[in-house]
N, C-alpha and C positions, 0 to 999 in steps of 0.2 A: 184501778183495775178491779174487775169483778172476780170473785173467787172461782177457781176451777174445781175445788173440792166438792163432791167425792170422786169425780171422774179422774182427777189428776191432783198432784200435790202442788200447792201454791209455792211460787218462788218469791218470797217476801225479802225485800232488801233491809239489811240492818244498818242503820246509820252509825257512823263513827262519831266519837266524842268531838272530833275536830270538824265535822261537817256543819255547814251553815243550814239554816232552815230553807234557804233557797236551793241548796244542792239536793236535799231530800225533803219533799213536801211533808210537813208535820201533819197536816190534815189528811193527806193521802195515806200516810202510814196508819193513822187511826182508822180511817175508812176501810183500808185493806184488812187490818187486823180484825175489825168488827165483822166484816163480811165473812172472813174465815171462821171466826168463833161461831157466828150464827149458822153457818153451813155445818159445822161439827155438831152443834146442839141439835139441829134439825135431823141429822143422820142418826145420832144417838137416841134422841127422844127424851122423854121425861120419866120420872118414877111411875106416874100414873099411866103413861102411854109410851113404853119403851119401843124403839125401833130395832135395837140390837139385843141379843140375849144378855141378860144380866146373870152372871154365874152365881152370885150370892142370892139370887131370887128377888122377886118383887111381890108386893101385896097383891093378892088376887090371882097369882100365877102368870104364866107366859106360854106362848106358842112359838115353836120353831117351825119354819117352813123351808122345805128344800128348794123350791122354785116357784115360779108364777105361771108357768104354762102347763098344759095337760101332761100327765104321765111323767113328771120330773121326780127326782129321788132326793131324799134326805139321807145322808150317810154319816153315821157316827163312828169314829175310830178311836180306839183307846190311846194310840200313839202313832207318830209318824215312823217309828222304828219298824224294821222288818218283823221283829218278834212282837206280836200283838199281845196286849194284856186283855183284861175283861172290861166290859161295860156293865156296871151294876145298876139294876133297875129296882128301886125301892118305893113302894107305895102301900098305904093301908088298904086301898081298894084298887083292884087291877081291872082296868077297862081298856080294851084295844078295839079300834075299828079299822077295817081294811086288812091287808095281808101283812104278815110278819115273815120276812124271808130270812132263812138261816142257810149257812153253807152246807152243801151235801155232796155225796158221791153215790150215784145209783150204779150198782154192779150190773154189768151187761148180762143179758140172758145167755146161758151157756157157760158162764163162769160160776163155778160152785165151790163151796168149802170156805176155809179160813181166808180172811181178807184183812188188809191193813187200810183203815179209813180214818184219817186224822181230821175228821169233820164233825160238826155238831149233829148232823143227821145223815142218813144214808140207807142203803139196802144191801142185803146179802142174799145168796141163793143156797138153800139146802139142796144137796144132790139126792137123787132117789136113793132110799135106804138109810140116809143120814138121820141121826137123832140129836146131834149137837154140832155146833161150830163155834170157833173163836174169832172175835173181831178185835184186832189190835188197834188201839185208839189212844193217842197221847193225851186226849182231853178227859179221859176216864180215870176216876179214882175209886177206891172202895166205897166212898160215900156218894158217888154219883147216882142220880135217878135216871134209869133208862127205860123208856117206854117203847114197847114193841107191838107190831101188828103183823099178822099173817096176811100177805097181799096176793096170794094165789088160792085158788079153790081146789086144794088137795083133798083127796078122799080120806086120808088118814091123819096128816099133820094139820090140826085145827087150832091149836093154841101153843104159845111159847112163853117162856120166862127166861130170865138171865141172872147171872151172878157176876157182879162187877168186882174188879181188882185193880191194882195199880197199873194203868196203861192198857188194860184190855177187859173184855167181858165175854163170857161164854153163854151162848143161847142154847137152851134145851127145848126140845119139842115133846108134846104129849105122846107122840108115836113116830115111828120111822116114816119119812116122807115117801109117798108112793111114786112121785115124780118130782122134777125140779120145782122147788117151792120158794117163792120170794118172801123175805121178812124185812119190814121197814123198821128203822129205829130212830130215836131222837134222844140225845144226851142232855140232861139238865144238871147243872152244878150250882 
């Protein structure tokens, strides 16, 4: 029999000690096992040319591909559990090409003031006359780095900064907003 791997798992027969060579062909057993081993080796690859990711790493590095067709995605998850952990990225040189997508919540126009946004990035809206607002965010700690941008062309509120604490951050403006003004944020831990 030819191996079905990797499309399916082979059903190899295991001869019993009492079986005769005519009951289970000795040469067929070796041929089937050899075919299966070669299929596994082909699927895994070699140290110099791995086909599967080697978690311990390989000389020269390796590339992970999410798919083979246009616009497919590679998704890395820290766990299959509902409570996600972190994915830590460590490199002495940081180089990315393409888009990096992070989870976000964009607060709708017309919704102003304090918001709860437990996402890596998002936006909030200052109400006219407001000089500060609080964003409750479970991903924030006192040591978080939070980058902010004013995303509306307000006549008075032109710059913002924030102070992070455990589970929230407060955004302060250089002046009271003259109209509803959107501020974008991204949290880095």
